[in-house]
Structure formats: structure tokens, C-alpha cells
C-alpha positions in Angstrom: -19.5 -4.0 2.3 -19.7 -1.2 -0.3 -17.0 1.3 1.1 -14.5 -1.7 1.4 -15.4 -2.4 -2.4 -14.7 1.6 -2.8 -11.4 1.4 -1.4 -10.1 -1.8 -2.7 -10.8 0.2 -6.4 -9.0 3.1 -5.3 -6.5 1.0 -4.2 -6.1 -0.9 -7.4 -6.1 2.4 -9.0 -3.5 4.1 -6.9 -1.2 1.3 -7.9 -1.9 0.7 -11.6 -1.2 4.4 -11.5 2.1 4.3 -9.6 3.3 1.2 -11.4 4.0 3.7 -14.5 6.4 5.9 -12.7 9.9 4.7 -12.8 11.0 6.6 -9.5 9.5 8.3 -6.7 11.0 10.8 -4.4 9.4 12.3 -1.3 10.5 15.8 0.0 9.7 16.4 4.0 11.0 18.7 6.8 10.5 18.5 10.2 9.3 22.0 10.2 7.5 24.6 8.1 9.5 27.2 7.0 12.8 25.8 5.8 12.2 26.2 2.0 10.7 22.5 1.5 8.4 23.7 -1.3 11.1 26.0 -2.7 13.6 22.7 -2.8 10.6 20.7 -4.5 10.1 22.6 -7.1 13.5 23.4 -8.1 14.2 19.7 -7.8 11.2 18.7 -9.9 11.9 21.7 -12.6 15.5 20.8 -12.8 14.9 17.1 -13.6 12.5 18.1 -16.2 15.0 20.7 -17.5 17.4 17.5 -18.4 14.8 15.9 -20.5 13.3 13.7 -17.9 9.0 12.9 -18.1 8.4 14.7 -14.1 5.1 14.9 -12.3 4.9 16.9 -8.7 2.1 16.3 -6.2 1.5 19.0 -4.0 0.1 17.3 -0.9 0.7 20.0 1.6 -3.2 20.1 1.8 -3.5 23.4 3.8 -0.4 25.1 2.1 -0.3 24.2 -1.5 2.2 26.6 -2.7 3.4 24.8 -5.5 1.1 25.7 -8.0 2.5 29.8 -7.4 6.3 28.5 -7.6 5.2 27.1 -10.8 3.4 30.0 -12.3 0.3 28.4 -12.0 -1.6 30.3 -9.4 -5.6 30.7 -10.0 -5.6 27.8 -12.3 -8.4 25.7 -12.1 -8.7 22.2 -13.2 -12.1 20.6 -14.5 -11.2 17.5 -14.0 -8.2 15.3 -12.8 -6.0 15.8 -15.9 -2.6 17.6 -14.0 -1.0 21.2 -15.3 1.6 20.6 -17.9 4.5 23.3 -18.2 7.9 22.7 -20.1 6.5 21.0 -23.4 4.5 18.3 -21.1 8.0 17.3 -19.5 6.6 18.4 -15.8 3.1 17.9 -14.4 1.8 19.1 -11.8 -1.3 18.9 -9.4 -2.2 21.0 -6.1 -5.4 21.6 -4.1 -4.9 25.0 -5.4 -6.6 23.9 -8.7 -9.6 22.8 -7.0 -10.3 25.7 -4.4 -12.5 28.6 -5.2 -9.8 30.8 -4.2 -6.5 31.2 -2.8 -7.4 33.0 0.5 -9.7 30.3 1.0 -8.4 27.5 4.3 -8.9 24.3 3.9 -10.9 22.7 7.2 -10.2 19.4 7.0 -9.9 16.7 9.3 -7.7 13.6 8.6 -9.7 11.3 6.8 -10.7 14.0 4.0 -6.9 14.7 3.5 -5.7 11.3 2.9 -8.9 10.8 0.8 -7.6 14.0 -0.9 -4.4 12.4 -1.1 -5.9 9.1 -2.7 -7.5 10.9 -5.4 -4.2 12.6 -6.3 -2.2 8.8 -6.4 -5.1 7.3 -8.3 -7.4 9.5 -10.0 -4.8 11.9 -11.9 -3.6 11.0 -14.9 0.0 10.8 -14.7 0.7 8.7 -17.4 4.1 7.0 -17.4 7.0 9.3 -15.6 10.3 9.3 -15.1 10.2 11.0 -11.5 7.1 11.9 -8.8 8.3 14.6 -6.9 6.1 14.9 -4.0 5.9 17.7 -2.1 4.8 17.0 1.8 3.4 19.2 4.7 6.2 19.6 7.4 6.1 17.0 9.9 5.3 13.2 10.3 1.5 13.2 10.2 -1.4 11.9 8.5 -0.2 13.2 4.8 3.1 11.6 5.0 2.4 8.6 6.3 -0.3 8.4 3.8 2.4 9.1 1.1 4.5 6.4 2.3 2.2 3.9 2.7 0.3 4.5 -0.7 3.2 5.3 -3.6 4.8 1.9 -3.3 8.3 1.2 -3.9 9.6 5.1 -3.2 13.6 5.4 -4.4 13.2 7.2 -0.7 13.0 10.8 1.3 15.0 14.3 0.6 14.6 16.1 3.9 15.0 20.1 4.0 16.4 21.6 7.1 18.1 25.1 7.8 21.6 25.5 10.0 19.1 26.4 13.0 19.4 24.2 16.1 15.3 24.4 16.3 15.1 23.0 12.8 17.8 20.5 12.7 16.0 19.0 16.3 12.8 18.4 13.6 14.7 17.2 10.8 16.2 14.4 13.1 12.4 13.5 13.7 12.1 13.3 10.1 15.2 10.8 10.0 13.8 8.7 12.2 10.2 8.6 10.6 11.4 7.3 7.3 13.7 4.7 9.1 10.4 3.7 11.3 8.7 2.9 7.7 11.6 1.7 6.1 11.3 4.9 3.6 15.0 4.7 2.3 16.5 8.4 3.1 18.4 9.8 -0.1 20.0 12.8 2.0 19.5 15.7 3.6 19.6 19.5 2.1 20.4 22.5 4.2 18.7 25.2 2.7 19.4 28.9 3.8 23.0 28.1 4.2 24.7 31.2 4.8 24.9 34.6 2.8 27.1 35.1 -0.1 27.6 38.7 -0.6 26.6 39.5 -4.6 28.8 42.6 -4.4 32.1 42.0 -2.3 31.4 38.0 -2.3 31.8 37.6 1.7 29.8 34.9 3.5 27.7 36.2 6.2 26.4 32.6 8.6 23.0 34.4 9.2 21.3 31.1 10.4 24.7 29.5 11.2 26.0 26.7 8.6 26.8 23.2 8.9 24.2 21.5 11.1 22.6 19.5 8.3 25.9 18.0 7.4 26.8 17.4 11.2 23.1 15.7 11.6 24.0 13.7 8.3 27.4 12.1 9.7 26.1 11.4 13.0 23.3 9.6 11.5 24.6 8.0 8.6 22.9 9.7 6.2 23.9 11.6 2.6 24.6 14.7 2.6 23.2 16.5 -0.5 24.4 19.6 -0.5 24.1 23.2 1.1 21.8 26.0 -0.7 23.2 29.5 0.2 20.6 32.4 0.9 19.6 34.3 -2.3 17.1 37.1 -3.0 17.1 35.9 -6.4 15.5 32.4 -5.4 12.5 34.3 -3.5 12.1 36.1 -6.6 12.0 33.1 -8.8 9.8 31.3 -6.6 7.2 34.4 -6.6 7.3 35.0 -10.4 6.8 31.2 -11.1 9.9 30.0 -12.2 12.4 28.0 -10.4 15.4 29.3 -9.6 17.5 26.6 -11.2 15.6 27.6 -14.3 18.1 30.6 -14.7 21.2 31.3 -16.6 22.7 32.9 -13.1 25.8 31.3 -11.9 26.5 31.6 -8.6 26.9 29.1 -5.4 23.2 28.9 -5.0 22.7 28.1 -8.4 25.5 25.5 -8.2 24.4 23.9 -5.3 20.4 23.2 -6.7 22.0 21.4 -9.9 24.1 19.1 -7.8 21.6 18.4 -5.7 19.4 17.1 -8.8 22.6 15.6 -10.0 23.2 13.4 -6.8 19.5 12.5 -6.9 19.8 11.2 -11.0 22.6 9.5 -10.0 21.6 7.7 -6.5 18.0 6.9 -8.5 19.5 5.5 -11.3 21.7 2.9 -10.1 
């Protein structure tokens, strides 16, 4: 009975917390290595730069990279108060704030991971937000299902893929997962979609191109855009300032800006 009571109290906390958040965007991918966390952090940072109050939840328990990409790797939290950036417009929480070392692996079974996610949703002092962006681990396991079932009404999922067939195959599973659990799909992002030479302007399709757009048409899902490969995106992520915050003007930056604007348009309707 005590456990049931505890769970019900936590459920109430989660419900009350989530009701203070206007829009919730879940970023997911069928497989790792497609740049999902890069897209998540750029979406959250881009929204915050436009003046929205934004939270980003790093729900990738085994590979929490959001702190590094926002310049907060090594910061340790002593409570469930999120770390703030951009004059308080952006709040971030990650398991990396609570572990001893960045090199320490998280060796947890499903129940422990689910418990951590419930605490991030219910105990973290998010306050009133315009947007909560959730960076999920790849795949369709415990964490995505727990988030989808716990955050209440969400605006939907953003599915990140690269153009290769193996990535497209797994992204289709994420689309079907979203549909099966009645999570609306905001659209597909094709990341690492070609490379534009900064010297001559020639485009080279290193990993092919167009697979995400083709899948979106086949499955009647909106295509949010292609983000070309750009070394500056990697440098920006490693330095802790997402690329969308730079002053560069090129196809990659334009694509990220366009994705953020489309998400604002879709969620504000």
C-alpha cells in the first residue's frame, strides 16, 4: 500500500508540473549516431533565443550528452533545480548533473530508469514554461514509452534520421511507435544531409540525400527539413553553444532556423 501511495503522490507531482508547460516536444530517433541530441539542443536553444521560456530534459539515461552541448558538463546539482542559461530563458536537467564522473557508466535496469524519469518530470522545479523539449534515447524502449505516458498531452514527436537506408528503416519504427501510442508526429528531420563545400559551394551527398523526405511522403508525415553536414555544428556542440546561436549564415544554419520556425507555427496553431 505504501508503494501505491508513493506512486500516486509522484503521479500527482508529475501532473501538476506538466500542466504548467504549454507545449511539449519529444525528439526521438530509431538508432543512435544520427545527431538527435544535436537537433534537440538546437531546437531548445533556438526557441529560447526567440524569447520563449524553454526547458530541455535529457532523458537519455545511458548517454546524457545535453549538458556537454550546452556548456554545463561537470556541473553538479545538489537539488532538483534545473540549471539555467540565456538569462533564465533556458532550463536544463540531465542525469550527468548527479553522477560522480562523466566517465561513470549508468548500469540500471528498467525500473530504475523509469524512476529517474518520473523524478525529472515531477520533482524538477520547471515552473511555467512555453516549451519543454525532451531528448530521448534512441529506439522505442522503456524511456520513450515512460515519457509518452507521463507528460500528458504533448504537441508531438520530432523524428531525426540520416539519409542512409539503415537509419531510414529504424526511423520508420519510431513513426509507427508514435502512432501506436497516439503521440502526434510533428515531422521528420533529415540530419547530415549532404555536405556543402565552404570553399567552392559544391554539394556532395556523402550519406546520400532525400531518404527522410521520401519516407515522410510515403507515411504522410510532415518533412521539417534537411540539415547539411557542417564541421561548425560539431565544434559548436563541443564548445557548449549550439550552432543555431552562431552568426553564420549558410544552408545548415538556415535549415535549423527553419525547423524551429516550423515547430513554432505547428505548436502555436
